KEBA-155549 format. One record per residue (C-alpha): residue number from 1; residue in one letter; y, z, x. Coordinates in Angstrom, 2 decimals. Example, Ala and Ser with C-alpha at 12.3 -4.5 7.8 and 13.67 -1.06 7.14 Angstrom:
BEGIN
ATOM seq type      py      pz      px
ATOM   1    A   -4.50    7.80   12.30
ATOM   2    S   -1.06    7.14   13.67
END
This chain:
BEGIN
ATOM seq type      py      pz      px
ATOM   1    M   -0.10    0.23    0.03
ATOM   2    S    2.46    0.81    2.95
ATOM   3    I    2.02   -2.58    4.46
ATOM   4    F    2.53   -4.24    0.87
ATOM   5    I    5.72   -2.43    0.80
ATOM   6    S    6.88   -3.39    4.14
ATOM   7    Y    6.51   -6.96    2.87
ATOM   8    I    8.58   -6.28   -0.08
ATOM   9    I   11.36   -4.80    2.18
ATOM  10    L   10.85   -7.97    4.23
ATOM  11    G   11.38  -10.07    1.11
ATOM  12    L   14.44   -7.98    0.26
ATOM  13    S   15.78   -8.31    3.93
ATOM  14    L   15.42  -12.05    4.22
ATOM  15    S   17.33  -12.86    0.74
ATOM  16    A   20.29  -10.28    1.71
ATOM  17    P   22.26  -12.51    3.96
ATOM  18    M   25.31  -14.32    2.48
ATOM  19    G   24.16  -17.80    2.12
ATOM  20    P   24.46  -20.93   -0.23
ATOM  21    I   22.11  -19.39   -2.87
ATOM  22    N   23.82  -15.91   -2.72
ATOM  23    A   27.43  -17.68   -3.01
ATOM  24    A   26.17  -19.95   -5.84
ATOM  25    Q   24.80  -16.82   -7.68
ATOM  26    L   28.00  -15.08   -7.43
ATOM  27    D   29.80  -18.21   -8.99
ATOM  28    K   27.49  -18.81  -11.77
ATOM  29    G   27.25  -15.08  -12.58
ATOM  30    I   31.13  -14.57  -12.95
ATOM  31    R   31.38  -17.70  -14.75
ATOM  32    F   28.33  -17.90  -17.15
ATOM  33    G   26.71  -14.34  -16.81
ATOM  34    F   23.31  -13.07  -15.81
ATOM  35    F   20.68  -15.62  -16.59
ATOM  36    H   22.68  -18.49  -15.00
ATOM  37    A   22.85  -16.33  -11.79
ATOM  38    W   19.21  -15.14  -11.76
ATOM  39    L   18.04  -18.70  -12.42
ATOM  40    V   20.00  -19.97   -9.47
ATOM  41    G   17.89  -17.48   -7.35
ATOM  42    V   14.60  -18.39   -9.42
ATOM  43    G   15.08  -22.01   -8.28
ATOM  44    G   15.57  -21.15   -4.68
ATOM  45    M   12.52  -18.95   -4.86
ATOM  46    V   10.57  -21.87   -6.15
ATOM  47    A   11.57  -24.03   -3.13
ATOM  48    D   10.77  -21.09   -0.71
ATOM  49    G    7.33  -20.95   -2.61
ATOM  50    I    6.77  -24.54   -1.80
ATOM  51    F    7.78  -24.06    1.91
ATOM  52    M    5.28  -21.20    2.21
ATOM  53    L    2.41  -23.27    0.59
ATOM  54    L    3.43  -26.33    3.02
ATOM  55    I    3.12  -23.79    6.11
ATOM  56    Y    0.05  -22.33    4.69
ATOM  57    F   -1.95  -25.59    4.53
ATOM  58    G   -0.22  -26.90    7.63
ATOM  59    V    1.91  -29.76    5.96
ATOM  60    S    5.19  -28.34    7.39
ATOM  61    Q    4.89  -30.15   10.87
ATOM  62    Y    5.06  -33.50    8.86
ATOM  63    I    8.57  -32.27    7.58
ATOM  64    D    9.91  -30.93   10.62
ATOM  65    T   10.22  -34.65   11.86
ATOM  66    P   13.69  -36.26   12.62
ATOM  67    V   13.74  -38.82    9.81
ATOM  68    I   12.65  -36.07    7.10
ATOM  69    K   15.27  -33.64    8.67
ATOM  70    L   18.00  -36.25    8.49
ATOM  71    F   17.39  -36.98    4.88
ATOM  72    L   17.50  -33.26    4.20
ATOM  73    W   20.70  -32.68    6.13
ATOM  74    V   22.52  -35.27    4.32
ATOM  75    F   20.99  -34.50    1.00
ATOM  76    G   21.96  -30.89    1.67
ATOM  77    F   25.51  -31.76    2.57
ATOM  78    F   26.13  -33.71   -0.79
ATOM  79    V   24.40  -30.99   -2.95
ATOM  80    L   26.54  -28.18   -1.26
ATOM  81    T   29.56  -29.85   -0.97
ATOM  82    Y   29.51  -31.10   -4.54
ATOM  83    T   28.62  -27.60   -6.02
ATOM  84    G   31.38  -26.16   -3.90
ATOM  85    I   34.20  -28.41   -5.22
ATOM  86    E   32.59  -28.15   -8.72
ATOM  87    S   32.92  -24.00   -8.04
ATOM  88    I   36.52  -24.61   -7.23
ATOM  89    Q   37.55  -27.00   -9.84
ATOM  90    K   35.95  -24.95  -12.49
ATOM  91    S   37.37  -21.54  -11.57
ATOM  92    E   40.16  -21.92  -13.91
ATOM  93    S   37.82  -21.37  -16.64
ATOM  94    I   37.33  -17.99  -15.77
ATOM  95    T   40.99  -17.08  -16.89
ATOM  96    K   40.66  -18.74  -20.36
ATOM  97    P   39.04  -17.13  -23.25
ATOM  98    S   35.20  -17.06  -23.19
ATOM  99    H   34.99  -19.77  -26.10
ATOM 100    Q   36.94  -22.13  -24.04
ATOM 101    N   34.69  -21.94  -21.04
ATOM 102    P   32.68  -25.05  -20.30
ATOM 103    H   29.03  -24.62  -21.27
ATOM 104    E   26.27  -25.06  -18.71
ATOM 105    T   22.77  -25.29  -19.39
ATOM 106    K   20.46  -22.42  -17.84
ATOM 107    G   18.10  -25.70  -16.52
ATOM 108    K   21.23  -26.96  -14.55
ATOM 109    A   21.41  -23.45  -12.92
ATOM 110    F   17.98  -23.43  -12.05
ATOM 111    R   18.11  -26.94  -10.56
ATOM 112    T   21.17  -26.04   -8.55
ATOM 113    G   19.21  -23.25   -6.93
ATOM 114    F   16.29  -25.31   -6.20
ATOM 115    F   17.85  -28.32   -4.63
ATOM 116    M   20.11  -26.15   -2.44
ATOM 117    A   17.04  -24.49   -0.91
ATOM 118    I   14.68  -27.47   -0.91
ATOM 119    S   17.17  -29.46    0.92
ATOM 120    N   18.05  -27.14    3.50
ATOM 121    P   16.39  -27.64    6.85
ATOM 122    L   17.20  -24.45    7.90
ATOM 123    S   14.96  -22.83    5.20
ATOM 124    I   12.06  -25.22    6.69
ATOM 125    L   12.83  -23.73   10.25
ATOM 126    F   13.35  -20.16    8.68
ATOM 127    W   10.03  -20.09    6.84
ATOM 128    L    8.12  -21.77    9.64
ATOM 129    G    9.48  -19.02   11.94
ATOM 130    I    8.90  -15.89    9.59
ATOM 131    Y    6.01  -16.72    7.42
ATOM 132    G    4.36  -18.95   10.35
ATOM 133    S    4.64  -15.84   12.39
ATOM 134    I    3.08  -13.63    9.46
ATOM 135    L   -0.04  -15.97    9.11
ATOM 136    A   -0.53  -16.03   12.74
ATOM 137    Q   -0.47  -12.39   12.96
ATOM 138    T   -2.54  -11.42    9.85
ATOM 139    S   -4.78  -14.51    9.26
ATOM 140    G   -7.25  -12.85   12.00
ATOM 141    S   -7.07   -9.49   10.45
ATOM 142    Y   -7.13  -10.10    6.84
ATOM 143    E   -8.81  -12.05    3.94
ATOM 144    A   -7.23  -14.88    1.86
ATOM 145    G   -6.98  -12.43   -0.90
ATOM 146    Q   -4.97   -9.90    1.19
ATOM 147    L   -2.52  -12.73    2.73
ATOM 148    F   -1.91  -13.87   -1.09
ATOM 149    L   -1.06  -10.20   -1.89
ATOM 150    Y    1.22   -9.89    1.22
ATOM 151    S    2.91  -13.19    0.23
ATOM 152    M    3.57  -11.90   -3.28
ATOM 153    G    5.20   -8.89   -1.76
ATOM 154    I    7.69  -11.03   -0.10
ATOM 155    F    8.22  -12.90   -3.25
ATOM 156    L    8.83   -9.34   -4.99
ATOM 157    G   11.30   -8.55   -2.92
ATOM 158    I   13.13  -11.83   -3.07
ATOM 159    T   13.01  -11.44   -6.80
ATOM 160    L   14.45   -7.85   -6.87
ATOM 161    W   17.26   -9.21   -4.72
ATOM 162    D   18.00  -12.04   -6.94
ATOM 163    L   17.93   -9.62   -9.85
ATOM 164    T   20.46   -7.36   -7.86
ATOM 165    M   22.81  -10.35   -7.28
ATOM 166    A   22.73  -11.55  -10.78
ATOM 167    G   23.46   -7.87  -11.80
ATOM 168    V   26.48   -7.55   -9.36
ATOM 169    A   27.71  -10.77  -10.34
ATOM 170    T   27.64   -9.86  -14.18
ATOM 171    G   29.01   -6.65  -13.60
ATOM 172    A   32.07   -7.97  -11.69
ATOM 173    R   32.51  -10.38  -14.65
ATOM 174    K   33.08   -7.41  -16.86
ATOM 175    L   35.06   -5.17  -14.79
ATOM 176    V   37.22   -7.07  -12.42
ATOM 177    S   40.39   -8.94  -13.67
ATOM 178    P   40.02  -12.52  -14.29
ATOM 179    G   42.21  -13.21  -11.10
ATOM 180    I   40.10  -11.73   -8.82
ATOM 181    L   37.20  -13.33  -10.31
ATOM 182    R   38.95  -16.70  -10.18
ATOM 183    A   39.30  -15.77   -6.37
ATOM 184    I   35.91  -14.96   -6.10
ATOM 185    S   34.59  -18.36   -7.62
ATOM 186    I   37.22  -20.00   -5.12
ATOM 187    M   35.75  -18.15   -2.05
ATOM 188    S   32.35  -19.14   -3.19
ATOM 189    G   33.06  -22.64   -3.64
ATOM 190    L   34.65  -22.59    0.02
ATOM 191    I   31.45  -20.97    1.40
ATOM 192    L   29.29  -23.72   -0.24
ATOM 193    M   31.52  -26.52    1.12
ATOM 194    G   31.51  -24.84    4.53
ATOM 195    F   27.67  -24.77    4.70
ATOM 196    G   27.80  -28.47    3.28
ATOM 197    I   29.99  -29.55    6.15
ATOM 198    Y   27.83  -27.81    8.69
ATOM 199    F   24.91  -29.65    7.12
ATOM 200    G   26.76  -32.96    7.54
ATOM 201    V   27.77  -32.21   11.18
ATOM 202    Q   23.91  -31.64   11.84
ATOM 203    A   23.22  -34.91   10.12
ATOM 204    C   25.85  -36.52   12.42
ATOM 205    R   24.45  -35.17   15.56
ATOM 206    L   20.74  -36.01   14.70
ATOM 207    L   21.90  -39.56   13.79
ATOM 208    F   24.30  -40.30   16.55
ATOM 209    G   23.18  -37.95   19.34
END
């Protein structure tokens, strides 16, 4: 049980640093509420699950090739830059009455998180380093069922963090003034654009050397 709890803590620590998913959760939460913020995290978590499966079955070595990485850098650049610009443009809706706020489907929130995570080459390298090392360390000592259980511990930690971020964003929406909420939304958009520009730079370096 103590080992399982340690993997839950690992999942929490992996999710905590501010990145594109957390920034998007914060933005969606203050604009649309808890479920939109949570579904962004769920989308990202599904992408993480795909990466973990690819690493488990040894497919990740084919993804970590220059052509695929270039595609992911470029795709990530467009996804993050577009989402960041959209966040800044729609930040004004926060200061309007709730019935005037533009509607966004929960499916779009899920897709936002999924495409952000699945198009991020850093996520591939990240999971290669983290989950790959876990497999190398535990595969010789534990059976497949135990490996699955510990993987679920990581996912449980990620889920707990997603719920926390959604709750924080929703609480801010209710307690903080509209002006501050708009500033947070703009800041989240700038963070997303910053990551997008970084992805674009990496694509250019990979393409032009």
